[in-house]
C-alpha positions in Angstrom: -7.4 -13.3 -30.6 -5.0 -16.2 -31.1 -4.6 -15.2 -34.8 -2.7 -12.0 -33.8 0.6 -13.8 -33.6 1.6 -17.4 -33.8 1.5 -19.0 -30.4 5.0 -20.6 -30.8 6.8 -17.2 -30.9 7.0 -17.1 -27.1 5.6 -13.5 -27.1 3.1 -12.8 -24.3 -0.4 -11.8 -25.6 -2.4 -10.2 -22.8 -5.5 -10.1 -25.0 -5.7 -13.8 -25.4 -7.0 -14.3 -21.9 -7.8 -10.6 -21.2 -5.2 -10.4 -18.5 -5.9 -7.0 -16.9 -6.5 -7.8 -13.2 -3.1 -6.7 -11.9 -2.1 -10.3 -11.2 0.2 -10.9 -14.2 3.1 -8.8 -15.4 1.8 -6.5 -18.2 4.8 -7.1 -20.3 6.0 -10.7 -19.8 3.0 -12.5 -18.5 5.2 -14.0 -15.9 3.9 -14.7 -12.4 6.6 -17.2 -11.3 10.2 -17.0 -10.1 9.7 -13.5 -8.6 6.7 -11.7 -7.4 4.6 -9.2 -9.3 4.8 -5.6 -8.0 2.6 -2.6 -8.7 4.9 -0.1 -10.4 3.9 3.6 -10.8 2.6 4.3 -14.2 3.9 7.9 -14.0 7.3 7.4 -12.5 8.3 9.4 -9.4 11.3 10.9 -11.1 9.0 12.4 -13.8 6.8 13.9 -11.1 9.8 15.4 -9.4 11.3 16.8 -12.6 7.9 18.2 -13.5 7.4 19.8 -10.1 4.2 17.8 -9.5 2.9 16.3 -6.2 1.2 13.3 -7.7 -2.1 14.5 -6.5 -2.9 15.9 -9.9 -5.9 14.2 -11.4 -6.8 12.7 -14.7 -10.2 11.6 -16.1 -10.7 8.2 -17.8 -13.1 7.1 -20.5 -15.6 5.7 -17.9 -15.5 9.3 -16.4 -13.8 8.1 -13.3 -11.2 10.6 -11.9 -8.0 9.4 -10.4 -4.8 11.1 -9.1 -1.5 10.4 -10.8 0.0 8.7 -7.8 -2.7 6.0 -7.7 -2.0 4.8 -11.2 0.0 1.6 -11.2 0.8 -1.3 -13.6 1.7 -4.9 -12.6 5.3 -5.8 -13.4 7.3 -8.9 -12.6 10.0 -7.7 -10.1 12.8 -9.4 -12.1 11.6 -7.8 -15.4 11.3 -4.5 -13.6 14.8 -4.6 -12.0 16.7 -5.9 -15.0 14.9 -4.2 -17.9 12.4 -1.5 -17.0 14.4 0.3 -14.3 17.5 0.7 -16.6 15.2 2.2 -19.3 13.6 4.6 -16.8 17.1 5.7 -15.6 18.2 6.4 -19.2 15.1 8.4 -19.9 15.4 10.2 -16.6 18.9 11.3 -17.3 18.0 12.6 -20.8 15.0 14.5 -19.5 17.1 16.1 -16.8 19.5 17.4 -19.5 16.8 18.6 -21.9 16.4 18.7 -25.7 20.0 17.8 -26.7 20.0 14.6 -24.7 16.3 13.7 -25.4 16.8 14.1 -29.2 19.9 11.9 -29.0 18.1 9.0 -27.3 17.9 5.8 -29.4 14.4 5.8 -31.1 13.7 2.3 -29.7 14.3 3.5 -26.1 11.8 6.4 -26.7 9.3 4.0 -28.3 9.5 1.6 -25.4 9.2 4.3 -22.8 6.3 6.1 -24.5 4.8 2.7 -25.2 4.9 1.7 -21.6 3.4 5.1 -20.6 0.6 4.9 -23.2 -0.1 1.2 -22.8 -0.4 1.8 -19.1 -3.5 3.9 -19.8 -4.8 1.2 -22.1 -4.3 -1.3 -19.2 -6.3 1.0 -16.8 -9.2 1.3 -19.3 -9.3 -2.5 -19.9 -9.3 -3.1 -16.1 -12.2 -0.6 -15.7 -14.1 -2.4 -18.4 -13.6 -5.8 -16.6 -14.6 -4.4 -13.3 -18.0 -3.8 -14.8 -18.3 -7.6 -15.0 -18.1 -7.7 -18.8 -16.8 -10.9 -20.4 -14.1 -10.8 -23.0 -16.7 -11.2 -25.7 -18.7 -8.4 -24.2 -16.0 -5.9 -24.1 -16.9 -2.8 -26.0 -13.8 -2.9 -28.1 -13.3 -3.9 -31.7 -11.0 -6.8 -32.6 -8.9 -4.4 -34.7 -8.3 -2.1 -31.8 -7.3 -5.1 -29.6 -5.0 -6.2 -32.3 -3.4 -2.8 -32.4 -2.8 -2.8 -28.7 -1.5 -6.3 -28.7 1.0 -5.5 -31.4 2.2 -2.6 -29.4 2.7 -4.9 -26.4 4.5 -7.5 -28.6 7.0 -4.8 -29.8 7.6 -3.5 -26.3 8.8 -7.0 -25.3 12.0 -6.1 -27.1 12.9 -4.8 -23.7 13.6 -8.3 -22.4 13.7 -10.5 -25.5 15.5 -10.3 -28.8 13.3 -8.7 -31.5 14.3 -7.4 -34.9 12.2 -5.1 -37.1 12.7 -6.2 -40.6 13.4 -3.1 -42.8 10.7 -0.9 -41.2 10.1 1.4 -38.3 6.8 0.8 -36.4 6.5 4.3 -35.1 6.5 8.0 -35.9 8.4 9.9 -33.2 9.4 13.6 -33.5 11.4 15.4 -30.9 11.5 19.2 -31.2 13.2 22.0 -29.3 11.1 24.6 -27.5 11.8 28.3 -27.2 10.7 28.4 -23.6 13.4 26.5 -21.6 11.0 26.3 -18.6 7.9 24.9 -20.3 5.6 23.4 -17.7 5.1 19.6 -18.0 2.0 18.4 -19.7 1.0 15.4 -21.8 -1.9 14.3 -24.0 -2.8 11.0 -25.5 -5.4 9.4 -27.8 -5.4 5.6 -27.1 -7.6 4.7 -30.1 -4.9 5.9 -32.5 -2.0 5.3 -30.0 -0.9 9.0 -30.4 1.0 10.7 -27.6 2.6 14.1 -27.0 4.5 15.5 -24.1 6.3 18.8 -23.4 8.4 20.1 -20.6 11.5 22.2 -20.1 13.0 22.9 -23.6 11.7 19.9 -25.5 8.5 18.4 -26.9 7.8 14.9 -28.2 5.0 13.8 -30.6 4.5 10.1 -31.3 2.3 7.8 -33.2 3.2 4.3 -32.0 1.6 1.9 -34.6 1.8 3.6 -38.0 5.0 2.3 -39.6 6.3 5.9 -39.8 3.5 6.9 -42.1 2.4 10.0 -40.2 5.9 11.3 -40.1 6.2 11.0 -43.9 2.8 12.6 -44.3 4.1 15.7 -42.4 7.7 15.5 -43.7 7.6 19.0 -45.3 6.8 20.8 -42.1 9.3 18.6 -40.2 12.0 19.6 -42.7 10.9 23.3 -42.3 11.4 23.3 -38.5 14.6 21.3 -38.4 17.0 22.8 -35.8 14.5 25.6 -35.0 13.1 26.2 -31.5 9.3 26.3 -31.5 7.0 28.6 -29.6 4.3 27.0 -27.5 1.6 27.8 -30.1 3.8 26.2 -32.8 4.3 23.0 -30.8 0.5 22.6 -30.2 -0.1 23.3 -33.9 2.3 20.6 -34.9 0.8 18.2 -32.4 -2.7 18.9 -33.7 -1.6 17.9 -37.2 -0.3 14.6 -36.0 -3.4 13.9 -33.9 -5.7 14.7 -36.9 -3.7 12.7 -39.4 -3.5 9.7 -37.1 -7.3 9.9 -37.1 -7.3 10.0 -40.9 -4.9 7.1 -41.2 -7.2 4.4 -42.5 -5.0 1.2 -42.3 -4.5 -1.3 -39.6 -0.8 -2.3 -39.7 -0.3 -6.1 -39.7 2.8 -8.0 -39.0 4.3 -11.4 -39.3 6.4 -12.8 -36.4 9.1 -15.4 -37.1 11.3 -16.9 -34.4 14.8 -17.9 -35.7 17.5 -19.1 -33.4 16.4 -17.1 -30.3 15.5 -13.9 -32.2 12.0 -13.0 -33.2 11.9 -11.2 -36.6 8.9 -8.9 -37.2 8.0 -8.0 -40.8 5.4 -5.4 -41.7 2.8 -6.4 -44.2 2.3 -3.9 -47.1 0.0 -1.1 -45.9 -1.6 -0.7 -49.3 -2.4 -4.4 -49.7 -5.2 -4.7 -52.3 -6.7 -1.3 -51.5 -6.4 1.4 -54.0 -7.5 4.3 -51.9 -4.8 6.5 -50.3 -3.4 5.7 -46.8 -5.1 8.8 -45.4 -8.7 9.9 -45.7 -9.2 13.4 -47.1 -7.8 16.2 -45.1 -10.7 18.7 -44.2 -9.7 22.1 -43.0 -12.9 22.6 -41.1 -12.3 19.5 -38.9 -8.6 20.3 -38.6 -9.5 23.8 -37.4 -11.7 22.2 -34.7 -8.8 20.2 -33.5 -6.6 23.3 -33.5 -9.2 25.2 -31.5 -8.9 22.5 -28.8 -5.1 22.5 -28.8 -5.0 26.3 -28.7 -7.5 26.7 -25.8 -4.9 28.3 -23.5 -4.7 31.3 -25.9 -8.4 31.6 -26.6 -8.4 31.2 -30.4 -11.9 30.3 -31.6 -12.9 28.4 -34.7 -14.1 31.5 -36.5 -10.8 33.1 -36.1 -8.8 30.0 -37.1 -10.9 29.4 -40.2 -11.2 33.0 -41.3 -9.7 31.8 -44.6 -11.3 28.4 -45.2 -8.6 27.6 -47.7 -5.7 28.5 -45.4 -6.4 27.9 -41.7 -4.5 30.1 -39.2 -1.0 29.0 -38.6 2.0 30.1 -36.5 4.4 28.8 -39.1 5.8 31.1 -41.8 5.4 28.3 -44.3 2.6 26.1 -43.0 3.0 23.2 -45.4 -0.5 22.0 -44.7 -1.6 18.8 -46.5 -3.9 19.4 -49.5 -7.4 19.7 -48.3 -10.4 17.9 -50.0 
């Protein structure tokens, strides 16, 4: 995996030595100067704001079930105190205030916070794989997926080192206002595509963390349509379903060059089109999209037959759905 990034950049690459044994800081790789502590993956302030006990459970890919308060990630205490805690405090204050404050957060702060949250689950999955006595070569994970995860980790290192994105945005992040100002906390993620969504109080967040803003451009029409509008619960789940499905259809693996210059590491995105002539997204299929919708709309009991009553125009809670052209 040494080809992911030039070794002289100084960026830590956890996938080089498969460092997922809770002994090395997940972000910096540092084990010296100050101890490594086990920080909560789901911060206590978030549990408190969400009215949760921490005993709530989540199932992992290996089918193990763990409670929220047992999920931790190794962090160098100095990195935690100087860089991660200030970020947590900033996000905590914004979440406490709701949509107006969350939507005003610097996108990089949201990216780093969501990245830490989602990468934490990647870390748990990698650790579970290693516990099964699998070697690095035996891990059931593609090189391209490890490259995607490593690139996310590189970019999150902007928290403690100077990184500059050269004329591109690595992520698609959309923050929306919700009609129900007391929306219960819930989140969803898909680590293969690094897609994440969260809703609570009067706001919802949808993010694709390694797509160079391509998914947001793909859905720009509906994003423009809902600008400054408060969404119903069904509308938020519908919007989320679109991003999760398009992230699945996104058929490029973003690649980057890293160049250290006088203490700053400049990251440049390679052209997504490259030598390929096919579109950036595989063909949108309403039948598959409807299956995704059925899953997202489970709380309301909408079934596939109802959603796809008109195969050319799946059910929508938006007045102007602006669905991508189906194949």
